[in-house]
N, C-alpha and C positions, 0 to 999 in steps of 0.2 A: 562817465568813463568811456562808454561806447561812442558817444558823440566826439569825444576827444580823439579816439583812435580813428574814426571815420574822417575827421578833419585832417589828421596827419596823413592818411592815405591819399586824400584828394590833393593836398599840397604836394605830395611826392609825385603824383601823376602830372600835375601842372609843370613842375620843374623839369621832369623827363620829357614832357610833350614839347618843350621849347628846344629840345635837342633833336638832331636828325634821326638817331636810332629810336628814340622814344616815339616820334611821330609814326615811323614804320610799324612799331609794335602795336600802337593803338589802332592803326588802320587794319592791320592783320586780324586783330581780335574782333573788330567790328564786322569784317568780312565773314569770319568763321561763324559768328552768331547769326548773321543774316542768312548764310547758307544753311545753317542748321534749321532755322525756322522754315525756310523755303522747302528744305528736304522733308521736314515733317508734314508740311501742308500738301506737298505734291506726291508723297509716298503712296497714299491710297489710290491715286490715279495711275501710278507707275507699276504697281504690283498686281498681277492678275490673280483673282481668286482661284481660277482653274489651275494655275501653276502651283499655288499653295496646296490645293487639294491633292493634285497628282504627286507633289513632292512628299506630302505626308503619307500617302499610300505607299510610295516607294520607300520612304524611311522605315515604316513599320515592316514592310516586306523584307527590307535589308536586315533589320534587327532580328526578326524571328525566322526568316526563311519561308514564311507562309504568305498567302495572298491576303491583301487588305482592300476593302472597299469602303468609301466614305459617301454618305448621302449628300451632304452639302456643307458649304462653309457659311456658318450663320453669322459670324462676326470677325472682323479684323480691326484691332485698335493699335495705335502707335504711341500712345502716351498713357502712363509714364514710361512704358517700355513696349516694344512690339509684341503683340500676342494675337494668336489666331484661335478661334473656337469652331470646332467641327461637330456635326451631329450624325447619329446613326452610323457608327463605325463598326465594321464587322471584320474579324480575322478568321480565316477558314483555311482548310487544307484539302488537297485532293487525295482521296483514299483509293482511287482506282474504281470505286463503286459509286462515286459521287462525292460531293463536298461535305465535309464535317466542320461544323462551326466550333471554333475554339474560344472565341470571345465576342461579346457584343457590348458596345459602349454607347450609351445614349448620348453623351456629350464628352468631347475631348478637347482640352485647351492646352496650348504650348507656347512658349516664347520662342523667338527666332532672331537671328542676326539680320538687321535691316540691310546692310550692304550686300550680303550674299543673296538676300531675297531679291534685291533690285537686279542682280545678275542672273536671276532665274534659278538659283541653287540654294534655297533656304535650308538652314540647319536648325533643327528643333531641340529644345531642352526644357526643363522645368514643366513637367506635364501635370495636368489635373484631370482625373477621370471621374465622371459622375454617372451613377447607375450602371456600373460595369459588371458583367457576368462572365467569369472566366472558368473554363472547364479544363482540368488537368487530369491526365490518365497516368496512373501508377503502373508501370510495366511489370512483367514477371520477374525482372532482375532487380526491381526496387527503385528504378529511376523514374523521373517524370518526363513523359513524352509530350513536349510542348513546342520547343524550338526545333527547326529542321534546317541546320546550317545557319547562315546569316552571321552578322557581326558578333552577336553574343556568343554563338557556338565557336566562332573563329577565335575569339578572345579566350574562351574557356580552354580550347585545345592548345593554346600557346602560352598560357600564363605560367609563371614560375614563382617560387618563394623568394622573399627578400626581407631578412631581418624583422620577422614578425608581421610582415605585410605581404604584398604580392608585386611581381614585376611583369610588365607588359611593354612590348615594343611600341614606340611612338606611333608607327603607322597603323597599329591595331587598336590604339587607345581612342576613346571618343567621349565627349561630354554627355552627361545625363541630367545632372542637376537634382532638383527636388521633385518628387512625384507625390501629389496629393490624391487621395481617394475619398470620394463621398458616396456613401450608400452602395458599397461594392459587394459582390458575392463571388466566392471561390468554391467550386465543387470539385472534389477529388474522387475519381472513379478508379476502383481496383480492377485491373485488366484480368486478373486471375479468376475472381468470383463474381464480378459485376457489382459488388457492394460499393456504396459511396458515402461520403460525409461532406457536409456543406457548412460553410462559414458565411453567415449573413450579416447585413448591416455593418460592413467594414468601413470605418472612418479613421483616417490617420494620414501620416506622411512617411515617405521614405527619402532620406537624404543620401544621394549617391552622386557626388560631384562629377566623377569620371570613372570609367570602367576600371582603371588601375587603382582606384582609391577605396576607402572604407565605406561601409554602409551602416546607417542608423535608421531604425524603424520604430515608430511610436504609433500605436493604433489601438482601436477597440473593435471587437466583433462579437457576434452572437452565435454560439454553437449549442445546438439542442436546447434552445430556449434560455440559455444562461449567458450573461455578458462576460467577456474575457478582455482584460487589458493586457496588451503586449508591449514589451520594451526589449528590442533585439538589436544587437550590433555585432559586426565582424569586420576585422581588418583584411580578411581574405575571402571576399564573397565569391570570386570566380573559382577559387580552389574548391569551395564548398559546393557550388553549383555543379562542378565537374565530378563530384563524388570523391574528391581527394580530401585529405585532412586539412583543416584550417581552424584558426582561432574563432571562437563563437561565445557570445554572452547572450543569454535570453532569460526573460522573466515573464511568466504568464500567471495572472492572478484573477480570481473570481471572488464572489461573496462567500464561498465555502472553503477557500484554500488557495494555495499557490504552488508553483513549481519553478525552479530556477536552476541554471547551469552556467558555469563559467570555466572555460578551458579549451582543449582541442577536441574537434569533433569531425566525424565523417558520416554523411547521411545516406550512404549507399546501403544496399541490402545487407551486406556483411561488413558494415562500417565499424568504426571504433569511437570511443569517447575516453577522455582523460581529463578530469577536472572536478571542481567542487560543485555538488548538487544539493538541493534542498526540496523536500516535498512536505506539504503541511495541509491538513484539512480539519475543520472544526465539526464536520458532519459527515462521517464516513458512509453511512447508509445512503445519504443523498448523493455523495460523490460517486459511489459505485453505480447507483441507478443512472446517473448522468452519463457515465461511461459505458452504459449498457451491460453492466456486470451484476449478477444476482447478489443482493446485499446479504443473503444468507451466508455467503463466504466469510463475512466478518461479523457474525451474529454477536451482539453484545459489545461491539467496538464502536465507540461514538466519535472519538477524536484520535488523530494519528499525526505524527511528525517524524521526519527523518532528515538528517544531514550526514553527508559522507563524501569522501573522495572516490569518485567512480572511475574505474578502469575497465574498459570493455574492448575486447579484440576478438573478432570473429565469433567463436562459440562460447566465450567466457565473459562473464560480467562480475566484477569484483567491487565490493563496497568496503573501503578501508576507512578507519577512524569513524566508524558508524556510530551515530547517536540516534537512538530510536525511542519515540514516545508513543505509548498505546494507552489511551484513557489517562489514568493517573500513574501508570507504570512507566518506568524509564529503563533503558538498557543501552549498553555500549559494547562494541566488539567489531567483528569482521564477518562478512558474509560473501559467499561466492556462488554464482549461478552458472552452471554448465548447460548449454543448449545445443547438443549435438544434432547434426542433420538427420541422424537415425537414432531411435531410442528416446526414452523419457528425459526431460530436463532434470537437473540435480541441484539441490540447494544444500550447501554445506557451510560450516563455519562455527564460530563461538560467539555467544552473547552473555553478558553479565547484567542481570536485572537487579533493580532495587528490591522488587517484590514480584512473586509469581503466584497466580491462583491455579492450583492443580486442577480443580474441577473445570474451570474455564478452558484450561489447556486441553484437557481430555475432551471437552465438548467440541473444541475447534478441530479435534482429530476424529470426530464422530464418523465421518464417511469412511475412514480407514478401519476403525475398530468396530463400527456398528454395521458396516456394509449396507448403506442406505440404498435400497433397491427401487424405491418409488420415484426417484429422480427429483425430489423436492430440493435437495441440497446438491449443487454441482460438485462432483467428486474430485475436487482439486487435488487433494492429497493422494488420490489414486493415480493421478497423472504426473505426480511430482515426486521424485526420489529425494529423501531427506537424510542428512547425516550431520546433526547439530549437537553441540555441547552447550548446555545452558547452566547458568549458576545464578543464585539469588541470595541476597542477605537474609530475606525472610520469605516464607511461602505459606500459603493457606491451603490446608486439606480439609475443606469444609470449615468447621469451627476450630480445628486444630492448627496451631501456629508452629512452624518450623523455622530454624535458622541455619544459615550457611549451607544451602541446598545445592547439590550438583546433580544434573540430569543429562541423560543421553537420549536423543530422539532420532530414530532411524525408520525409514520407509523405503525398502529396497525389494524389488522383485515381487510386489504385491504382498509383502510381509512387513507389518508395522511392529515397532518395538519402542517402548518408553522405559528407560532404565532410571530408577532412582538410585544414583550411585552413592549418595550420602545425604543425610539430613539430620540435624540435631534438634531434639525436642526438649532439652533443658529440664531434667536430665533425659537421656535416652538417645538412641540412634535408630533411624529408619532407613532401610534399604528395600529395594524391590524391583519389580518389572511388570509391565503390562504389554503383552504381545499377542499377535494373531497366530493361529495354528492352522496350517494347511497340509495335513498329512493323514494317511490311512483313512481317507474319505471323511476326515474331520475338518470342519470349518468353524473354528471357535476362537475365543479370546481367553488367554491364560493370564491370571492375576496371581502374582507372588509378592508377598509382603513379609518383612521380618523386622520386628520391633524389639530392641534390646535396651534394658535398663530404664524403661519408661515409668513415669509416675502416673498410674492409671486413675487415681483419684483426680489429679489435675486434668487429665484428658476428659474424664466424665463431667467435670465442671464446665469445661469448654463446650461440650455438647449439651449442656443443661440437662444431663441425665439425673433422674430421681430414683429413689430406692437404694437398697444396700449395694455399694460399690466398693471393691477392695482398695483400701488405702495402702498401697504397697508399690514397690518397684519390682518389675519382672520382665518377662519376655513373651512375645506373641508371634506366632508364625501362621500364615494363611496361604493356602494353595488352592485355587479354584479355577476350573475350566467351565466357560459358559458358551453355549452355542450362539452363533450370530444369526440375525442382528440382535444387538443388546436391547432388551425390553423386559417387561415383567415376566413374560413367558420364559425368557432366557434364564432369569434368576430362579424360576421354579424348576429348571432343568439342570442347575449347577451341580457339579461333582468336584470333590476334592477333600482336603483335610484341614483341620485347625488344631492348634496346640497352644496352651497357656501354662506358664510356670512362674512362680514368684517366691520370694522369701517371706520374712515375717511382716505382719501388718495387722490390720483390723477391718472388720465389716461393721460400719455404723448402721444403726437401724435394724439390728438382728440380735435378739436376746434369747439364748437357748434355754435359760431357766424359765422364762415366761412361756416358751413353746412347750416345754415339758408339762407345765402347769395346765395350759389350755388343752393339751392332748388328753389329759385325764378328765377334763370337764366337758368338752364339746366334741361333737362328731366331725365338725369342720370349723375353721376360723380363717380370717384374712390375715395377711402378713402385717397389716397395719396394727393389729392387736398385740403384736410381739415386737414392736419397733422401739421399745423403751430401753435401749441399751446397745452394747457393742459386743462383737465376737472377736476376741484376740486370737490370732492364729500364728503358727510357725511357718507354714508353707501352704501353697495351693498348687495342685497339678490337675490339668484337665486336657482332654483330647477328644476329638470328634471326627467322624467320617461323614462327608456330605454326599448324599444321593438324592437326585430329583429335587434339589433345593431345600432339603431337610438335613439339619446337622444331627446325626445320630451320636449322642454322647456315650462313648464306650466306657470312659473312666473320668470321673471328676472327684477329687478328694481335697477337702480342707482339713488340715491337721491343726487343731486348736490346742490351747494350753491343757484342757481337761478332756476334750472330746474330739472325735474324728467324724466328719460329715462326708458321706459318699453319695454320689448321685449318678443316675443313668436316665436316658430318655431322649426325647426328640424336640428340636427347636427349629421351626421354619425360618428361612432367611428373610422372607419378604413381609413378615408381620411380627408383632410382639407376643404372639401366643406361644405356649410351650406346654409340654407334658413330661413330668419328671417323677421318678421314684427316688426317694431319699431315705437315708438311714443315719441316725445320730447315735454313735456308740461311744460310751465313756472309755477313757484309757485305763481307768482303774476304779475299784469300788464295786458296789453291788447293784448299781442302777442298771436296769435292762435297756437294751437298745430300743430306740424309737424308730418306727417306720411310717413314712408319709407318702402320699401321692400329692404332688404339687401341680396345679393346673391353672388355667386362666390366661391372663395377659399381664405383662410387665407394665407398670411397677406395682400392680395390686393383685398378686396371685392369691389363690386359696389353698389352704393346707387341709388334707383329709387324713387323719391318723388311720393306719392300716395294720393288719397283722403282719408278722414276719413272713418273708417269702417261704412257701412250702408249709406254712403253719395254718391249721384250721382255726376259724374264729372261735373264740372261747377257750382255746388251749392256753 
C-alpha cells in the first residue's frame, strides 16, 4: 500500500516537472533544503557564545529586575532544535549593604530562536534548571519579595481578568514555554521572625506557554523528610502572583494524607478562598509531628478526613457542606472560624455526628476544664473561643449508651461550658452541664447532671456492676463542684449534693428474712450470706451532702412491702468503701426493728448487728 502511494507521488512529480511551474517549484524546494543544511552547519560559527551568555544574563535581569551572572556557556547545540546550556548561574540583588544571593543554578538550559540569535538578539524559552537553590523572603505584608520590577512585575501590574482567564496587552506578553527542574531547592524565609521552611529534591515541570496563558505544574519535593507530590494549575497565574483573586486548582499528597482545593483564591496576607477543599490523613499523630504541632492536641485521634466548600474573606473562614471523619466517627454540618486582628479566634457552628464519645470529648477539652499548668498539653482551647452545637444519633458515656443527643459547647472569656441539652437512655432522659467557675476566689469545675425515668438495673448491667442494684425506674440528680486541676485530689475535695428517687421495684440479691435469721445467730456476717432472694419495694428516697469528697447520707429510705429500711452514713467518692448505719423496721406486727452497722467495700460489705441508738447493750 505504501509503495503504491509512493509510486503515485513520484509519478505526479514527474508529470509536474515537465511543466514550467513544476520545474520552478522543485528548484525552490531544493534551494531551501540546501540553505537549511548550510545554515545548520554554519550556525555554530556564526553565533558567539559571548553574545549568548550576555543575552541570557540580560534576559534573566529583564524578567526579575535583579542582576544575573553566568559562569560560562558549556554547550550550544542546533539539532534537533537550538539549545544552549550554561553553568554557575547566580541571581542577586543589591541591598545597599552588599549583594544578597536570591538563586544559584548549577546548570541552566534553554531553547532559542536561531534567526534572532544570528542577529545577536536571542530569545530564550523552555528552560531546564539543574541543582537550583532559590531563596524567597516572605514580607511582613504576606507577599514574596523576589522580583524587583522587570517583565514579570510589569505583566502582573497590568494584567486583567477575561472570561475565567487573564488579559494582557500584546506588547507586554512574552513566551516562556516549559520549565523543567531537576533536584531543585526552595527556601522560604519569614521576614518577621526569621523562621524558614525548605523544600528539597524538587523534580518536575511547569508548563507556561506564555505570560498571558495558563500554568500547569507537576512536581515532587521533599519537605521535612517526607515526599510530596504536587499537581497545580491555574488559568490566572499573573492575578495570583499579584495578590489578586484567581482560579486555582491544587493537590498535594503524601504517604500519610492529602490536601486539595479547587476554586477562587488569593494568596495575600488577608486573602480569600472560595471553592471545594479536601483534607485527609491516615496517621494524625505523624501528620501533626510533620507539621511541627504537638500530637497531644489530637490525643486518641488516628485518622481524620474533611471535605467542604471553603469560603474565606479577611477575618472569616467558613466551611459549608462539611463532611468530617474522625477515626470511625462521622459528622456533617457547618463551621465558621473568626480570626480578628485583636482578640482570640472563635470557632462556631453546628455538627451532626453519627456517634460521640463523651469521655473522649471531655478529655479533648482537658486543658479548659483541667487547667493543665505543667505545659505538657498545648492549651489550644484556652486560645480559642468556642460556640458549637453538636448532635449525635448515639453517644457513649463510659459504658452507658444514649440516643438522640444534643450538646452545646462554649469556651468564652476563659470560661468553659459543656451543656447536655438532651439525651435519651431508653427509657430515661439525661440533661446536665459541665462548666468552669471563676468567682469569689474559686477556680473550680461544676458538674450538674439530671437523670429522669432511667432504668437503673439496665445502667448497672452496662457498667458490669455486681451486688444488689435497684431494678426500677427513677430520677437521679448530681451537683458537684471540684477544684482545678481535675485529678484524684480534686475528687477528694469535691462538694455538692446528690439525690435519688424511684417508684416500685426490687433489689435482687437481698433477703430480709435471711438477714433477720443471721442477726440472731452471728455477731457479723457478709452480704453474700443473705443474697438468696429479693427485696420488693414500693419506693426509694435518698439524698446526700458531699464535703471533702465524702457523700454524707442524711436520709436514705427503702419502703418495702412489709418493712422500711433506713440508712445514714458516709460514702467516699473515690473508692468503693463505705460506712453506714441501717435500721430494718416492720410496717406492722410484733417484730422488733433490727439495727446494723454496714462497712467494708462494695460489692462485699459486712453486717454487724447493733443495739438501737441510745439503747444500752443487753436492754
